[in-house]
matplotlib code that plots the C-alpha trace (Angstrom):
import matplotlib.pyplot as plt

x = [98.3, 101.1, 100.0, 96.5, 98.0, 98.3, 101.5, 103.9, 102.9, 99.2, 99.9, 102.0, 99.3, 96.6, 98.7, 99.6, 95.9, 95.0, 97.7, 96.8, 100.3, 101.6, 105.3, 104.5, 102.4, 105.5, 107.7, 105.2, 104.9, 108.6, 109.0, 106.3, 108.0, 111.4, 109.9, 108.0, 111.3, 112.7, 114.3, 113.6, 111.9, 115.2, 116.9, 114.0, 114.4, 118.1, 117.3, 115.0, 117.6, 114.7, 114.6, 117.1, 119.9, 118.3, 115.0, 116.7, 119.2, 116.4, 114.2, 117.1, 117.9, 114.1, 113.9, 117.0, 115.7, 112.1, 110.6, 109.7, 106.2, 107.6, 110.4, 107.9, 105.8, 108.8, 109.7, 106.1, 106.3, 109.7, 108.8, 105.5, 107.4, 110.0, 107.3, 105.6, 108.9, 109.7, 106.3, 106.9, 110.3, 108.8, 105.9, 108.4, 110.5, 107.7, 106.4, 109.8, 111.1, 107.9, 108.0, 111.7, 111.3, 108.2, 110.0, 113.1, 111.1, 109.1, 112.2, 113.9, 110.9, 110.7, 114.4, 114.4, 111.1, 109.5, 112.2, 114.0, 110.8, 111.2, 114.9, 114.1, 111.2, 113.3, 116.3, 114.2, 113.5, 115.5, 115.3, 117.3, 116.1, 115.5, 118.3, 116.0, 115.1, 118.7, 119.6, 116.8, 117.7, 121.3, 120.4, 118.1, 120.9, 123.4, 120.9, 120.3, 123.9, 125.1, 122.0, 123.8, 126.7, 124.3, 122.3, 125.5, 126.7, 123.4, 123.4, 127.0, 126.2, 123.2, 125.2, 128.0, 125.5, 123.9, 127.4, 128.4, 125.3, 125.3, 129.1, 130.5, 134.0, 133.0, 130.9, 133.3, 132.4, 128.7, 128.9, 130.9, 128.6, 125.4, 126.9, 128.3, 125.6, 123.6, 120.0, 120.3, 122.9, 120.5, 117.8, 120.4, 122.1, 118.8, 117.8, 121.0, 120.6, 117.0, 118.3, 121.1, 118.7, 115.9, 118.1, 120.2, 117.1, 115.5, 118.7, 119.3, 115.6, 115.7, 118.4, 121.6, 124.7, 125.9, 129.0, 127.1, 124.3, 126.9, 128.6, 125.3, 124.4, 127.6, 126.5, 122.9, 123.8, 124.2, 126.5, 130.3, 131.5, 128.9, 129.9, 133.5, 132.3, 130.3, 133.2, 135.5, 132.9, 132.7, 136.5, 136.6, 133.8, 135.7, 138.6, 136.5, 134.9, 131.2, 128.8, 128.2, 131.9, 132.3, 129.2, 130.0, 133.5, 132.2, 131.3, 128.7, 126.5, 124.6, 124.1, 120.4, 121.2, 124.2, 122.2, 119.3, 121.8, 123.6, 120.3, 119.5, 122.9, 122.6, 119.0, 119.6, 117.0, 119.2, 116.7, 113.9, 116.0, 117.3, 113.7, 113.0, 116.0, 114.7, 111.2, 112.7, 114.8, 112.0, 109.6, 112.3, 113.0, 109.2, 109.0, 112.1, 110.7, 107.3, 109.0, 111.2, 108.1, 106.3, 109.1, 109.9, 106.4, 106.1, 109.8, 109.3, 106.1, 107.8, 110.8, 108.5, 106.4, 109.6, 110.8, 107.4, 107.2, 110.8, 110.0, 106.8, 108.5, 111.3, 108.8, 106.1, 108.3, 109.8, 106.5, 104.8, 107.6, 107.0, 103.3, 103.9, 106.1, 103.6]
y = [124.3, 126.2, 125.0, 126.4, 129.9, 130.0, 131.7, 129.7, 131.3, 130.7, 127.0, 126.4, 128.0, 125.7, 122.6, 123.5, 123.9, 120.6, 118.6, 116.9, 115.8, 118.4, 118.0, 118.5, 121.6, 123.0, 122.3, 124.0, 127.0, 127.4, 127.2, 129.9, 132.1, 131.8, 132.5, 135.6, 136.8, 136.9, 133.4, 131.2, 127.8, 126.0, 128.4, 127.9, 124.1, 124.4, 126.4, 123.7, 120.9, 118.4, 117.9, 115.5, 116.9, 115.6, 117.4, 120.7, 120.6, 119.8, 122.5, 125.0, 124.1, 124.3, 127.8, 128.9, 127.5, 128.7, 125.2, 124.8, 123.4, 120.7, 119.9, 119.5, 117.2, 115.0, 114.9, 113.9, 111.0, 110.0, 109.9, 108.1, 105.4, 105.1, 104.7, 102.0, 100.2, 100.4, 98.9, 96.1, 95.3, 95.3, 93.1, 90.6, 90.5, 90.4, 86.9, 85.0, 86.8, 86.1, 82.4, 82.0, 83.8, 81.7, 78.4, 79.4, 80.4, 77.2, 75.1, 76.8, 76.2, 72.5, 71.9, 73.8, 72.5, 69.7, 67.3, 67.2, 65.6, 62.7, 62.2, 60.4, 58.5, 57.2, 56.5, 53.7, 52.3, 49.0, 48.8, 50.8, 54.3, 55.3, 57.4, 60.5, 60.4, 60.1, 63.1, 65.3, 64.3, 65.1, 68.5, 69.2, 68.3, 70.5, 73.4, 73.2, 72.7, 75.6, 77.8, 80.9, 80.5, 80.1, 83.1, 85.3, 84.0, 85.0, 88.4, 89.0, 87.8, 90.2, 93.0, 92.3, 92.4, 95.6, 97.2, 96.0, 97.6, 100.9, 101.5, 104.1, 102.6, 99.2, 100.3, 98.3, 95.0, 95.8, 96.6, 93.5, 91.3, 92.6, 92.6, 89.1, 87.2, 84.9, 86.0, 89.0, 90.6, 90.7, 92.6, 94.9, 95.8, 96.5, 98.7, 100.8, 101.0, 102.2, 104.9, 106.0, 106.3, 108.0, 110.4, 111.4, 112.0, 114.1, 116.2, 116.8, 117.6, 120.2, 122.1, 121.0, 120.4, 116.9, 117.2, 118.9, 116.2, 113.4, 115.1, 115.2, 111.7, 110.3, 111.5, 110.1, 106.6, 104.4, 101.7, 102.2, 100.6, 102.6, 105.8, 105.2, 104.5, 107.7, 109.6, 108.2, 108.9, 112.6, 112.8, 111.3, 113.6, 116.6, 115.5, 115.3, 111.8, 111.3, 109.7, 106.9, 106.1, 106.0, 103.8, 101.5, 100.6, 99.8, 96.4, 98.1, 99.1, 96.4, 96.5, 97.5, 100.6, 101.4, 101.1, 103.2, 105.9, 105.8, 106.2, 109.2, 110.8, 110.3, 111.7, 114.5, 113.0, 112.0, 112.8, 110.9, 107.8, 107.9, 108.0, 105.0, 103.2, 104.0, 102.7, 99.6, 98.7, 99.6, 97.2, 94.6, 95.0, 94.7, 91.5, 90.1, 90.8, 89.3, 86.2, 85.8, 85.9, 83.5, 80.8, 81.6, 81.0, 77.3, 76.7, 78.0, 76.0, 72.9, 73.3, 74.0, 70.9, 68.8, 70.0, 69.3, 65.8, 64.9, 66.1, 64.2, 61.1, 61.5, 61.6, 59.1, 56.3, 55.3, 55.9, 53.5, 50.9, 51.3, 50.8, 47.6, 46.3, 47.2]
z = [90.0, 88.4, 85.0, 85.6, 86.2, 90.0, 91.3, 93.4, 96.7, 96.3, 95.2, 98.3, 100.5, 99.1, 99.4, 103.0, 103.9, 102.2, 104.0, 107.3, 108.2, 110.7, 109.8, 106.1, 106.9, 108.7, 105.7, 103.3, 105.6, 105.9, 102.1, 101.7, 104.3, 102.6, 99.2, 100.5, 101.8, 98.3, 97.8, 94.8, 95.2, 94.9, 97.4, 99.8, 99.5, 100.3, 103.4, 104.7, 104.1, 103.9, 100.1, 98.4, 96.3, 93.1, 93.7, 94.6, 91.6, 89.1, 90.4, 90.3, 86.7, 85.8, 87.3, 85.3, 82.1, 82.6, 82.5, 86.2, 85.5, 83.1, 85.5, 88.4, 86.2, 85.5, 89.2, 90.0, 87.5, 88.8, 92.5, 91.7, 89.8, 92.6, 95.3, 93.2, 92.7, 96.5, 97.2, 94.7, 96.3, 99.8, 98.7, 97.1, 100.2, 102.8, 102.0, 102.0, 105.0, 106.9, 106.0, 106.8, 110.1, 111.1, 110.2, 112.1, 115.2, 115.0, 114.6, 117.5, 119.7, 118.7, 119.3, 122.6, 124.2, 122.3, 121.2, 124.6, 126.0, 123.7, 124.5, 127.8, 126.3, 123.4, 125.8, 127.3, 123.9, 123.6, 119.8, 117.3, 116.6, 113.0, 111.4, 111.0, 114.7, 115.7, 113.6, 115.0, 118.6, 118.0, 116.5, 119.5, 122.0, 120.0, 119.9, 123.7, 124.7, 122.5, 122.5, 123.9, 121.4, 118.5, 119.6, 119.9, 116.5, 114.8, 116.5, 115.3, 111.8, 111.5, 113.0, 110.4, 107.5, 108.8, 109.2, 105.7, 104.1, 106.0, 106.4, 104.0, 104.5, 103.2, 100.2, 97.9, 99.7, 99.6, 95.9, 95.1, 97.1, 95.4, 91.9, 92.1, 94.0, 91.6, 90.9, 93.2, 91.0, 88.0, 90.0, 91.6, 88.3, 86.6, 89.6, 89.2, 85.4, 86.0, 88.3, 86.0, 83.0, 84.9, 86.9, 83.9, 81.7, 84.5, 85.0, 81.3, 80.7, 83.5, 81.5, 83.2, 81.1, 80.7, 82.9, 85.7, 85.4, 85.7, 88.7, 90.5, 89.3, 90.9, 94.3, 93.9, 92.7, 95.8, 94.3, 94.8, 91.6, 89.5, 91.3, 90.2, 86.7, 86.5, 87.9, 85.2, 82.5, 83.7, 83.4, 79.9, 78.7, 80.0, 77.9, 74.7, 74.7, 74.1, 76.5, 74.0, 73.7, 77.5, 78.0, 75.0, 76.4, 79.9, 81.4, 83.6, 80.7, 78.7, 75.0, 75.1, 77.2, 74.9, 71.6, 73.0, 74.1, 70.7, 68.9, 71.1, 70.4, 66.7, 66.5, 69.1, 71.4, 74.3, 77.0, 75.3, 74.7, 78.3, 79.4, 77.2, 78.7, 82.2, 81.3, 79.8, 82.8, 85.2, 83.4, 83.3, 87.0, 87.9, 85.8, 87.5, 91.0, 90.0, 88.5, 91.6, 93.9, 91.6, 92.0, 95.6, 97.0, 96.0, 96.8, 100.4, 100.8, 99.5, 101.9, 104.8, 104.0, 103.8, 107.2, 108.8, 107.2, 108.3, 111.9, 112.0, 110.7, 113.3, 116.2, 114.9, 113.6, 117.0, 118.7, 116.3, 117.0, 120.8, 120.2, 118.3, 121.1, 123.8]

ax = plt.figure().add_subplot(projection="3d")
ax.plot(x, y, z, "-o")
ax.set_aspect("equal")
plt.show()
């Protein structure tokens, strides 16, 4: 709308009237009210305290440099890509979590209500029970005898994981866990690298100076170790080092990222090469998620089939023996 020649007030008014979400309408109306009172768009966003720091900082820099339209386009592309990535991650996590939850609930139901019925039946069986049957019966007895203890343990375990991932005091443990866990660390590292490249390109393109962009980037990146790395990089650049030197000497930045950055610094196209790095790691991340889902589906189906087959064998084998005796 701004590109077509509409002024900011008129554009916000049109968006507000087209929006059906009442909460969003209130946000747009509040923005419009603040702008009509004399505030800039960035200042109006800061007043609302709804918009993230990245969005507000980029808009503010775009207003100062006179490139608000281009900056808003970049923000639109960024948030569209981020929403698509979030959907891909949720899609990849939904299937395995659903299968694991269903299998766990089914196993708990069988151990709690089904197998105890067979304990008395098999107790009257004079012959020797198959090993698989004995193991399942012992698991069932253990589950029933210590059901409350097991339930409390699972609740405490889930609570501990939630605390670990949400607690600001234990960000170092969360970071170490995610960066050192096999397979998960590859996806998590590429996610952080995508964020660094995309955010930094967006901030520099809006007109922010490198040190200011890095200071803001430090507060946006969620990982503790990468936050410390960005903070140290900012300090080194303020002392005269280049961004390429700081990234090249770090274990947190892979060679592909470094060489793209070095090319951008040598050709004075830093923002463009950072965008390319962001696109590269975004594509790599999407492929890794798709590949993980591709291998995870048959693995979970196989494990579920093995569990069902073992359970069927544990129940049917002694019953077949009883039938032969009868």
